[in-house]
PLY file of the C-alpha trace (Angstrom):
ply
format ascii 1.0
element vertex 102
property float x
property float y
property float z
element edge 101
property int vertex1
property int vertex2
end_header
148.19 -21.42 -112.40
144.43 -20.58 -112.13
143.70 -24.32 -112.59
145.71 -25.24 -109.53
143.97 -22.60 -107.39
140.66 -24.04 -108.49
141.79 -27.60 -107.69
143.08 -26.52 -104.27
139.86 -24.51 -103.50
137.81 -27.60 -104.50
139.88 -29.83 -102.32
139.53 -27.55 -99.43
135.78 -27.15 -99.95
135.31 -30.98 -100.08
137.33 -31.48 -96.81
135.21 -28.85 -95.14
131.93 -30.36 -96.29
133.14 -33.78 -95.01
134.17 -32.10 -91.78
130.95 -30.46 -91.36
129.22 -33.83 -91.74
131.30 -35.32 -88.96
130.62 -32.54 -86.60
126.81 -33.08 -86.78
125.62 -34.47 -83.55
124.36 -38.12 -83.58
120.99 -37.07 -82.17
120.27 -34.76 -85.13
120.83 -37.65 -87.54
118.50 -40.00 -85.73
115.31 -37.76 -86.27
112.83 -39.46 -88.60
112.61 -36.44 -90.89
116.42 -36.44 -91.40
116.40 -40.15 -92.10
113.53 -39.86 -94.48
115.35 -36.94 -96.46
118.50 -38.85 -96.40
116.77 -41.70 -98.10
114.94 -39.73 -100.65
117.59 -37.14 -101.58
119.71 -39.33 -103.80
116.71 -40.59 -105.71
115.62 -36.92 -106.42
119.06 -35.88 -107.49
119.42 -38.87 -109.85
115.99 -38.19 -111.27
116.86 -34.55 -111.87
120.22 -35.50 -113.53
118.52 -37.99 -115.72
115.87 -35.55 -116.86
118.38 -32.84 -117.49
120.53 -35.20 -119.53
117.63 -36.68 -121.38
115.55 -33.63 -122.37
118.04 -30.79 -122.87
120.97 -29.90 -125.08
122.66 -26.71 -123.98
119.83 -24.17 -123.37
117.19 -26.00 -125.26
114.64 -28.51 -124.35
114.83 -31.44 -126.89
112.76 -34.50 -127.42
114.76 -37.10 -129.35
115.88 -40.71 -129.32
117.07 -40.46 -125.76
113.52 -39.85 -124.57
112.37 -43.02 -126.30
115.02 -45.05 -124.66
114.13 -43.54 -121.24
110.43 -44.46 -122.02
111.57 -48.07 -122.79
113.47 -48.35 -119.68
110.46 -47.02 -117.70
108.28 -49.68 -119.20
110.86 -52.43 -118.55
111.09 -51.13 -114.89
107.38 -51.25 -114.41
107.25 -54.77 -115.76
110.04 -55.57 -113.04
112.62 -56.62 -115.50
116.22 -57.27 -114.24
118.56 -54.26 -114.38
120.47 -55.47 -117.49
117.29 -55.97 -119.37
116.18 -52.42 -118.55
119.49 -51.09 -119.70
119.49 -53.20 -122.79
115.92 -52.07 -123.68
116.91 -48.51 -123.35
119.95 -48.94 -125.50
118.26 -50.96 -128.20
115.26 -48.51 -128.50
117.50 -45.53 -128.53
119.74 -47.01 -131.28
116.60 -48.03 -133.19
115.20 -44.51 -133.17
118.41 -43.00 -134.18
118.88 -45.54 -136.96
115.25 -44.62 -138.14
116.40 -41.01 -138.34
114.92 -39.81 -135.07
0 1
1 2
2 3
3 4
4 5
5 6
6 7
7 8
8 9
9 10
10 11
11 12
12 13
13 14
14 15
15 16
16 17
17 18
18 19
19 20
20 21
21 22
22 23
23 24
24 25
25 26
26 27
27 28
28 29
29 30
30 31
31 32
32 33
33 34
34 35
35 36
36 37
37 38
38 39
39 40
40 41
41 42
42 43
43 44
44 45
45 46
46 47
47 48
48 49
49 50
50 51
51 52
52 53
53 54
54 55
55 56
56 57
57 58
58 59
59 60
60 61
61 62
62 63
63 64
64 65
65 66
66 67
67 68
68 69
69 70
70 71
71 72
72 73
73 74
74 75
75 76
76 77
77 78
78 79
79 80
80 81
81 82
82 83
83 84
84 85
85 86
86 87
87 88
88 89
89 90
90 91
91 92
92 93
93 94
94 95
95 96
96 97
97 98
98 99
99 100
100 101
């Protein structure tokens, strides 16, 4: 029963957040600062999620094969490789480091 209460509370919360977004006046959304924050916020959240998933296990900071894969993806990105090449480089380097015992 507690699970259904949590699901209902989450659904209501999501609906209220959506409603609050619709109630914001259009003039407030046209401000340059708001536009800039709206453009940069998803990038910052994705970077934080990537860092958390790459460098931590539970409550410990860990440097393992995932970090090598992320570094390979960063190098491929700097070299302006296509997206699939970036993902492939990350996968291959991560698998290689894990195969070597890292």
